[in-house]
C-alpha positions in Angstrom: -2.0 45.9 -46.7 -3.4 44.9 -43.5 -5.8 42.0 -43.7 -8.6 42.6 -40.8 -10.8 40.2 -38.6 -13.6 42.3 -40.1 -12.3 41.7 -43.9 -12.1 38.1 -43.1 -15.6 38.1 -41.6 -16.8 39.9 -44.4 -15.5 37.4 -46.8 -16.5 34.2 -45.0 -20.0 35.8 -45.0 -19.9 36.3 -48.8 -18.6 33.2 -49.8 -18.9 30.2 -47.1 -15.3 29.9 -46.9 -12.8 28.8 -44.0 -11.5 31.7 -42.1 -7.8 30.6 -43.1 -8.9 30.2 -46.7 -10.7 33.6 -46.2 -7.4 35.2 -44.9 -5.3 33.4 -47.5 -7.2 34.5 -50.5 -7.1 38.1 -49.0 -3.4 38.1 -48.8 -2.9 37.0 -51.9 -5.4 39.6 -53.6 -3.7 42.6 -51.4 -7.0 42.9 -49.6 -9.3 43.6 -52.6 -12.7 41.5 -51.9 -13.7 40.9 -55.2 -10.4 39.4 -56.3 -9.9 37.3 -53.2 -14.0 36.4 -54.1 -12.6 35.2 -57.6 -9.6 33.0 -56.0 -11.8 31.2 -53.4 -14.3 30.5 -56.1 -11.4 29.0 -58.4 -9.8 27.1 -55.7 -13.3 25.8 -54.4 -14.2 24.5 -58.1 -10.9 22.6 -58.1 -11.5 21.2 -55.0 -14.9 20.2 -55.9 -13.7 18.1 -58.7 -11.3 16.3 -56.5 -14.5 15.3 -54.3 -16.0 13.8 -57.1 -15.4 10.2 -56.8 -16.4 10.0 -52.9 -19.5 8.5 -51.7 -22.4 9.7 -50.8 -24.5 8.0 -48.4 -26.5 10.6 -46.6 -28.8 13.4 -47.7 -32.5 14.5 -48.3 -35.5 13.6 -50.2 -37.1 16.4 -50.9 -40.5 17.5 -52.8 -42.3 19.9 -54.3 -45.8 20.7 -55.5 -46.5 23.6 -57.8 -49.5 25.8 -56.8 -52.5 24.8 -58.0 -51.2 21.1 -57.0 -51.5 19.8 -60.6 -47.7 19.5 -61.1 -45.1 17.9 -58.5 -41.7 16.8 -58.0 -39.6 14.4 -55.8 -35.7 14.3 -56.0 -33.0 12.5 -53.9 -29.9 14.2 -53.4 -26.7 12.7 -51.8 -24.0 13.9 -49.7 -20.9 12.3 -47.6 -22.3 13.3 -44.0 -25.4 14.2 -41.8 -24.1 17.3 -40.8 -24.0 18.6 -44.3 -27.5 17.2 -45.4 -28.9 18.9 -42.5 -27.3 22.5 -43.6 -29.4 25.4 -44.7 -27.5 25.8 -47.8 -27.9 21.9 -49.0 -31.5 21.8 -47.8 -32.3 24.8 -50.0 -30.3 23.4 -53.1 -32.7 20.4 -52.7 -35.9 22.4 -52.7 -34.8 24.5 -56.1 -33.9 21.1 -57.8 -37.5 19.7 -56.9 -38.5 23.1 -58.5 -36.4 22.9 -61.3 -37.4 19.5 -62.1 -41.0 20.3 -61.6 -40.8 23.4 -64.1 -38.1 21.8 -66.7 -39.3 18.1 -66.8 -36.3 16.5 -67.3 -35.8 12.6 -68.0 -32.5 11.5 -67.1 -30.1 13.1 -64.1 -26.9 13.1 -66.3 -25.8 12.5 -69.8 -23.9 9.0 -68.5 -27.2 7.4 -67.2 -29.1 8.0 -70.5 -29.5 4.3 -72.3 -27.6 3.8 -75.4 -30.9 2.9 -77.6 -32.3 6.3 -76.2 -30.9 7.7 -79.7 -30.0 11.5 -79.7 -31.2 13.1 -76.6 -31.0 17.1 -75.6 -29.4 19.0 -73.0 -33.1 19.9 -72.1 -34.0 16.5 -70.9 -30.8 16.1 -68.8 -31.2 17.7 -65.6 -27.5 18.4 -64.8 -27.0 20.2 -68.5 -30.1 22.3 -68.4 -30.1 25.9 -67.8 -30.8 26.8 -63.9 -34.1 28.5 -63.8 -33.1 30.7 -60.9 -30.1 31.8 -63.1 -30.1 31.0 -66.5 -26.3 32.1 -67.1 -25.9 29.0 -65.2 -26.5 25.0 -65.6 -27.9 22.9 -62.8 -24.3 20.9 -62.8 -22.8 24.5 -62.0 -25.0 25.1 -58.9 -24.5 21.9 -57.3 -21.1 22.6 -58.1 -21.0 25.9 -56.2 -22.5 24.5 -52.9 -19.7 21.2 -53.2 -17.1 24.2 -53.0 -19.2 26.0 -50.0 -19.7 22.6 -48.1 -16.6 20.6 -48.8 -18.5 17.4 -49.5 -19.6 15.6 -52.9 -23.2 16.3 -53.7 -24.6 13.8 -56.2 -28.4 13.7 -57.3 -29.2 9.9 -57.1 -32.7 10.0 -59.0 -36.2 11.9 -59.1 -39.4 11.9 -60.6 -42.1 14.5 -61.8 -45.9 14.2 -61.7 -48.2 16.0 -63.5 -52.0 15.5 -64.0 -53.0 13.7 -67.0 -49.4 12.5 -68.0 
């Protein structure tokens, strides 16, 4: 099957992948758009795992105040470059994570940050293990990994705080 520029452009719009990656995925999938998306997703998740050790010194601090101004949160989300920190995908992720924190009241970022004397800590108290409020079929870690695959950079939640009246 002939891979057209229109097909490559559509796949790029759907996935955010680069031109050559999109073209190769379409060629591998014989022009099948959904198969090409799956190929890019697998490739993106594998490359996201490779990026996990890279330093994250740029990013944003995002806040969220729930309607009624009784609950709010603030999150520091880091990435590798200021270029990615300014993208719409990264900013949306930071905003959604701030909403997640306000809604679900986690205590720790990830299991590795739980103190040894804390005892048994449920997944609901660990931000990256929580079910994502906008798509309960995914965890917060899955959502971050998707953005890592899309941006090509390591992304990390460094810290957060949640505030509620009377707590």
